[in-house]
C-alpha positions as CSV (number, residue, x, y, z in Angstrom):
1,X,11.5,-11.6,15.9
2,X,8.2,-12.9,13.8
3,X,7.3,-10.1,11.0
4,X,4.3,-9.2,9.0
5,X,4.1,-7.1,6.0
6,X,1.4,-4.7,5.6
7,X,0.5,-2.8,2.2
8,X,-2.7,-0.8,2.5
9,X,-4.1,1.6,-0.8
10,X,-7.5,1.7,-2.7
11,X,-6.0,-0.4,-5.5
12,X,-8.8,1.0,-8.0
13,X,-7.7,-1.2,-9.5
14,X,-4.5,-3.3,-8.5
15,X,-1.9,-3.4,-11.1
16,X,1.5,-4.3,-11.7
17,X,2.9,-1.7,-9.7
18,X,1.5,-2.7,-6.6
19,X,2.7,-6.3,-7.3
20,X,6.0,-4.9,-7.5
21,X,6.1,-3.3,-4.3
22,X,4.8,-5.9,-2.7
23,X,7.2,-8.5,-3.8
24,X,9.8,-5.8,-3.0
25,X,9.0,-5.4,0.4
26,X,8.9,-9.1,1.0
27,X,12.0,-9.8,-0.8
28,X,14.0,-6.7,0.7
29,X,13.4,-7.5,4.3
30,X,12.6,-11.5,4.4
31,X,9.0,-11.6,5.4
32,X,7.1,-14.2,5.1
33,X,4.0,-12.5,4.7
34,X,2.6,-9.4,2.7
35,X,-1.0,-8.3,3.4
36,X,-2.5,-6.5,0.7
37,X,-5.6,-4.5,2.4
38,X,-7.7,-2.3,0.3
39,X,-9.5,0.8,2.3
40,X,-12.9,0.7,2.3
41,X,-14.3,4.3,3.1
42,X,-11.0,6.6,2.7
43,X,-10.7,9.8,4.8
44,X,-8.6,11.6,2.8
45,X,-10.1,11.0,-0.9
46,X,-13.6,11.0,-2.4
47,X,-14.4,7.0,-1.9
48,X,-14.7,5.0,-5.2
49,X,-17.5,4.2,-7.5
50,X,-15.8,0.7,-7.7
51,X,-17.1,-1.0,-4.3
52,X,-14.7,-2.1,-1.9
53,X,-15.9,-5.4,-2.0
54,X,-15.2,-5.7,-6.0
55,X,-11.8,-3.7,-5.2
56,X,-10.8,-6.8,-2.6
57,X,-11.9,-9.3,-5.3
58,X,-9.7,-8.4,-7.6
59,X,-7.2,-7.7,-5.2
60,X,-7.4,-11.6,-3.9
61,X,-7.5,-12.7,-8.1
62,X,-4.3,-10.6,-8.9
63,X,-2.3,-12.7,-5.5
64,X,-3.6,-15.9,-6.5
65,X,-0.5,-18.0,-6.7
66,X,1.7,-15.1,-5.6
67,X,4.1,-16.6,-2.6
68,X,3.4,-14.7,0.9
69,X,1.2,-12.5,-0.5
70,X,-2.1,-12.4,0.7
71,X,-5.4,-10.0,0.5
72,X,-6.9,-8.7,3.8
73,X,-10.8,-7.6,4.0
74,X,-10.5,-6.2,7.5
75,X,-11.3,-2.5,5.9
76,X,-14.1,-3.4,3.8
77,X,-15.9,-4.7,6.6
78,X,-15.2,-2.0,8.8
79,X,-18.3,0.6,9.7
80,X,-17.3,4.0,9.1
81,X,-14.0,6.1,7.7
82,X,-10.6,3.3,7.3
83,X,-7.9,4.9,9.5
84,X,-4.2,3.6,9.1
85,X,-3.7,3.5,13.0
86,X,-6.8,1.8,13.7
87,X,-6.0,-0.8,11.1
88,X,-2.1,-1.6,12.5
89,X,-3.4,-1.4,16.1
90,X,-5.9,-3.7,15.1
91,X,-3.4,-5.9,13.8
92,X,-0.9,-5.3,16.7
93,X,-3.5,-6.7,19.0
94,X,-4.0,-10.0,16.8
95,X,-0.4,-11.0,16.7
96,X,1.4,-8.7,19.7
97,X,4.6,-10.9,19.5
98,X,5.1,-9.6,15.8
99,X,6.3,-6.6,14.2
100,X,4.2,-5.4,11.4
101,X,6.0,-3.8,8.2
102,X,3.9,-1.4,6.9
103,X,4.3,0.3,3.4
104,X,3.8,3.6,1.9
105,X,4.7,5.4,-0.8
106,X,6.7,8.5,-1.1
107,X,3.9,11.2,-1.5
108,X,2.1,9.9,1.2
109,X,5.2,10.0,3.4
110,X,4.9,14.1,2.7
111,X,1.5,13.9,3.7
112,X,1.9,12.0,6.1
113,X,1.1,14.5,9.0
114,X,-2.5,15.5,7.4
115,X,-3.6,11.4,8.7
116,X,-4.7,10.6,11.6
117,X,-2.7,10.4,14.4
118,X,0.2,10.6,12.4
119,X,2.6,10.4,15.4
120,X,1.4,7.6,17.2
121,X,1.8,5.3,13.6
122,X,5.3,6.3,13.4
123,X,5.9,4.0,16.3
124,X,3.3,1.2,15.6
125,X,6.0,-0.8,13.3
126,X,8.7,-0.3,11.1
127,X,7.4,2.1,8.2
128,X,9.3,1.1,4.3
129,X,8.6,3.7,2.0
130,X,8.7,3.3,-1.9
131,X,10.0,6.1,-4.0
132,X,7.8,7.7,-7.1
133,X,9.4,9.4,-9.9
134,X,10.4,12.6,-9.2
135,X,10.0,12.4,-5.6
136,X,12.8,13.8,-3.9
137,X,13.6,12.6,-0.2
138,X,15.9,15.6,0.7
139,X,12.6,18.2,0.3
140,X,11.2,16.4,3.2
141,X,10.5,19.5,5.5
142,X,9.4,20.5,8.9
143,X,8.2,17.7,11.5
144,X,7.8,15.0,9.1
145,X,11.6,15.9,7.5
146,X,12.9,15.8,11.0
147,X,11.1,12.3,11.3
148,X,12.4,10.7,8.8
149,X,15.9,12.0,9.0
150,X,16.2,10.9,12.6
151,X,13.8,7.6,12.5
152,X,15.9,6.2,8.9
153,X,17.7,2.7,9.2
154,X,18.9,0.8,6.0
155,X,16.8,-1.7,4.0
156,X,17.7,-4.8,5.3
157,X,15.9,-7.6,7.7
158,X,18.8,-7.0,10.6
159,X,17.5,-3.2,10.4
160,X,14.0,-4.1,11.2
161,X,12.6,-2.3,14.7
162,X,9.8,-0.4,15.7
163,X,9.6,3.0,15.4
164,X,12.3,3.1,12.4
165,X,12.2,4.2,8.8
166,X,13.4,2.5,5.2
167,X,13.3,3.0,2.0
168,X,12.8,0.3,-0.3
169,X,14.9,-0.4,-2.8
170,X,12.7,-1.1,-6.1
171,X,13.0,0.3,-9.3
172,X,10.2,3.4,-10.0
173,X,7.4,2.7,-11.7
174,X,5.1,5.1,-13.3
175,X,1.8,3.1,-13.9
176,X,-0.7,4.4,-11.9
177,X,-4.0,3.0,-11.2
178,X,-5.3,6.8,-12.5
179,X,-3.7,5.9,-16.1
180,X,-5.2,2.3,-15.5
181,X,-8.8,3.2,-15.4
182,X,-7.9,5.9,-18.6
183,X,-7.1,3.2,-20.4
184,X,-10.1,0.9,-19.9
185,X,-12.6,3.7,-20.4
186,X,-11.0,4.3,-23.5
187,X,-11.0,0.8,-24.7
188,X,-6.9,0.4,-25.0
189,X,-5.1,-3.0,-24.2
190,X,-4.0,-3.5,-20.7
191,X,-2.8,-6.8,-20.7
192,X,0.7,-6.0,-19.6
193,X,-0.6,-3.6,-17.0
194,X,-2.5,-5.9,-15.0
195,X,-2.7,-9.5,-14.0
196,X,-6.6,-9.1,-14.2
197,X,-6.8,-7.4,-17.6
198,X,-9.0,-9.7,-18.9
199,X,-11.6,-9.4,-15.4
200,X,-11.5,-5.5,-15.6
201,X,-12.7,-5.0,-19.1
202,X,-14.9,-7.6,-18.9
203,X,-16.6,-6.1,-15.8
204,X,-17.5,-2.7,-17.8
205,X,-17.0,-0.8,-14.7
206,X,-14.7,1.8,-15.8
207,X,-16.1,1.9,-19.1
208,X,-16.7,5.6,-18.3
209,X,-14.6,8.8,-18.1
210,X,-12.5,8.5,-14.6
């Protein structure tokens, strides 16, 4: 079975936590490729003041030399809001014989019923959920709680299947883009938080308070 990893997000900016999740997704499920897809105009949050093209360029730079991790600019080229269901549908049409293995954070899983056509999303590939500090999967309730319990399978290549859900066995990471932006605004050293620290600092784009 052919597989393709998908990891979307604002990446505003990209940091080591993003890379850790992408590597873990690749390695846990033996994926030949994981595509990081920076969003263009997100429907669920205010648009970043950093241009989509700039965020994409930073993602591409951060992935230089990373085996099997690539940057995909399809959402920043799209007009209007970027919906995950449209992106996955588009990718499935391009790769009809490939299982899409797509990653979201646990906080996004809890909010999934607010996403556009969220029920259809669950059947467009194998969903992988990254744990977040303080998040209790046992407290998922309502329809998403029922879907999660019904679809949950172990995190392993042999368990991959359309319509299933796995939890990523990754270490918890507390780093966030919000923290990174705050440190950049304060002029703090961020060299331990992202592989593109010099480029972010030199850009001056996060000098104002986040």
